[in-house]
C-alpha positions in Angstrom: 14.0 -33.9 -76.9 13.1 -30.2 -76.5 12.6 -29.2 -72.9 9.6 -27.1 -72.0 9.6 -23.5 -71.0 8.2 -22.2 -67.7 5.8 -19.3 -68.5 5.6 -16.6 -65.8 2.5 -14.5 -66.2 2.3 -11.0 -64.8 -0.1 -11.0 -61.8 0.6 -7.5 -60.4 3.6 -5.4 -59.3 6.6 -7.8 -59.0 4.1 -10.8 -58.8 4.0 -13.6 -61.3 2.0 -16.8 -61.6 2.5 -20.0 -63.5 0.9 -23.4 -64.2 3.0 -26.6 -63.7 2.1 -30.2 -64.7 4.7 -32.4 -63.1 6.1 -35.8 -64.1 3.3 -37.6 -62.2 0.6 -35.7 -64.0 -0.3 -33.5 -61.0 -1.3 -29.9 -61.8 0.0 -27.0 -59.7 -0.5 -23.3 -59.3 2.7 -21.3 -58.5 2.8 -17.7 -57.4 6.2 -15.9 -57.2 7.5 -12.5 -56.1 10.4 -11.5 -58.3 12.4 -8.3 -57.4 15.6 -7.8 -59.4 17.5 -11.1 -59.0 15.6 -12.2 -55.9 12.8 -14.8 -56.1 10.3 -15.9 -53.4 7.5 -18.5 -53.7 4.4 -16.9 -52.2 2.2 -19.9 -52.6 2.1 -23.3 -54.4 -0.7 -25.8 -54.4 -2.3 -28.6 -56.4 -5.3 -27.4 -58.5 -6.4 -30.9 -59.6 -8.0 -31.7 -56.2 -10.6 -29.8 -54.2 -8.3 -29.7 -51.1 -5.6 -27.7 -52.9 -2.9 -29.1 -50.7 0.7 -27.9 -50.9 3.4 -30.2 -52.4 5.1 -32.0 -49.4 8.6 -31.8 -50.9 8.4 -28.0 -51.4 10.8 -26.5 -48.8 12.8 -23.7 -50.5 11.0 -20.4 -50.5 13.6 -17.8 -51.2 16.5 -18.1 -53.6 18.2 -16.3 -56.5 16.1 -16.1 -59.6 18.7 -18.1 -61.6 18.0 -21.1 -59.3 14.2 -21.1 -60.1 14.4 -24.0 -62.6 16.6 -26.0 -60.2 14.2 -25.6 -57.3 11.2 -26.6 -59.4 13.0 -29.7 -60.7 14.2 -30.7 -57.2 11.1 -30.0 -55.2 8.1 -30.0 -57.6 9.2 -32.8 -59.9 9.2 -30.9 -63.1 12.1 -30.2 -65.4 12.1 -27.0 -67.5 14.8 -25.9 -69.9 14.2 -22.2 -69.1 11.7 -19.7 -68.1 10.2 -16.6 -69.8 8.0 -13.7 -68.8 4.7 -13.6 -70.7 3.0 -10.4 -71.6 -0.7 -10.2 -71.3 -3.6 -8.9 -69.2 -3.2 -9.2 -65.4 -5.5 -11.9 -64.1 -6.6 -12.7 -60.5 -5.5 -16.1 -59.1 -8.9 -17.8 -59.5 -9.4 -16.5 -63.0 -6.0 -17.8 -64.0 -6.7 -21.2 -62.5 -10.1 -21.5 -64.2 -8.5 -20.6 -67.5 -5.8 -23.3 -67.1 -8.4 -25.9 -66.1 -10.5 -25.0 -69.1 -7.6 -25.4 -71.4 -6.3 -28.6 -69.9 -7.6 -31.9 -71.2 -9.0 -34.1 -68.5 -8.1 -37.8 -68.4 -10.7 -39.8 -66.6 -10.1 -43.1 -64.7 -13.3 -45.1 -65.1 -14.0 -47.7 -62.4 -16.8 -50.2 -62.7 -18.5 -50.8 -59.3 -19.9 -54.3 -58.5 -21.0 -54.3 -54.9 -18.0 -53.3 -52.8 -15.6 -54.1 -55.7 -14.1 -51.6 -58.2 -12.6 -52.9 -61.4 -11.0 -51.3 -64.5 -8.6 -51.9 -67.3 -6.5 -48.9 -68.4 -3.5 -48.1 -70.5 -0.8 -46.2 -68.7 1.6 -43.6 -70.1 3.8 -46.4 -71.5 0.8 -48.0 -73.2 0.8 -51.0 -71.0 -2.7 -52.4 -70.3 -3.3 -52.9 -66.6 -6.2 -54.7 -64.9 -7.0 -53.3 -61.5 -9.4 -54.7 -58.9 -10.0 -53.0 -55.5 -12.1 -54.3 -52.5 -13.6 -51.3 -50.6 -15.5 -53.4 -48.0 -13.0 -53.1 -45.2 -11.7 -50.3 -43.1 -9.1 -49.7 -45.8 -9.4 -50.4 -49.5 -7.5 -53.5 -50.6 -5.9 -53.9 -54.1 -7.0 -57.5 -54.8 -5.6 -57.8 -58.3 -3.2 -55.6 -60.3 -1.6 -57.1 -63.3 -0.6 -56.5 -66.9 -3.2 -57.8 -69.3 -1.8 -56.9 -72.7 -0.1 -59.1 -75.2 3.2 -59.0 -73.2 1.3 -60.3 -70.1 -0.6 -63.2 -71.7 -0.2 -66.5 -69.9 1.4 -65.2 -66.8 0.2 -62.8 -64.0 2.8 -60.0 -63.7 2.2 -57.3 -61.1 3.7 -53.9 -62.2 7.1 -53.5 -60.5 6.5 -50.1 -59.0 3.3 -51.0 -57.2 4.1 -50.9 -53.5 0.7 -50.0 -52.0 -1.8 -52.7 -51.2 -4.0 -51.1 -48.5 -5.0 -47.5 -48.6 -7.6 -45.1 -47.2 -10.5 -44.8 -49.7 -11.3 -41.1 -49.6 -14.2 -39.3 -51.3 -12.1 -37.2 -53.6 -10.1 -40.3 -54.7 -6.8 -38.6 -53.9 -5.1 -41.8 -52.6 -6.5 -43.9 -55.5 -5.2 -41.4 -58.0 -1.8 -41.2 -56.3 -1.4 -44.9 -56.5 -2.5 -45.2 -60.2 -0.5 -42.1 -61.3 2.7 -42.5 -59.2 3.0 -46.3 -59.0 1.3 -47.4 -62.2 2.2 -44.5 -64.4 -1.5 -43.7 -65.1 -1.6 -39.9 -65.7 -5.2 -39.4 -64.7 -6.9 -36.2 -63.5 -10.2 -37.6 -62.2 -12.1 -40.7 -61.2 -15.6 -41.7 -62.3 -17.4 -44.6 -60.6 -20.2 -46.3 -62.5 -22.6 -49.0 -61.3 -25.1 -49.0 -64.1 -23.3 -50.0 -67.3 -23.1 -52.6 -70.1 -19.3 -52.5 -70.4 -17.6 -55.9 -71.0 -14.3 -55.6 -69.2 -12.1 -57.4 -71.7 -10.0 -54.4 -73.0 -8.8 -51.0 -71.8 -11.7 -48.6 -71.1 -9.6 -45.5 -70.2 -6.2 -44.1 -70.4 -3.8 -43.8 -73.4 -6.0 -45.9 -75.8 
């Protein structure tokens, strides 16, 4: 399999910016200072959430340029085969981010709301159909049911092996919900939509890799 190339876009004198989509589907903005063979990470944050938080595993800030790919793989969870400098007009950070978001395809996790219960069936990145049911009535949200519901799951309730979270804080920007679905259930979603008024019969996947 051909490994991807990290594109470093000129953002000013010795400053470069890049877009990274890691193995969990999280989208990040990266800004670097590169002088000769020295590299420094000036800022790095998620751009798929309004909070724009910094990746928790990012610790290394200054390093030789030839270690850039290694640092990104180790601390940002994305493997590149190489990097390249991209010629083009210099763009401000916000313009660059908006261009990236416009270009990226959104993948929406649709949750059907019934009282205090959220339900959905989605296909993950491995094309497994998963039924997910969440109770939001308590102080913390509770995953009531999570099981495969495709042909391989017929006749037996099998919980996805990597699901380890049962209770979680149900936040308004759905950060925790998306982390669970993407990191533990291999969902790869960018956003969540909650719908109360619908005519959907939940007997097949309604979102994901359909």
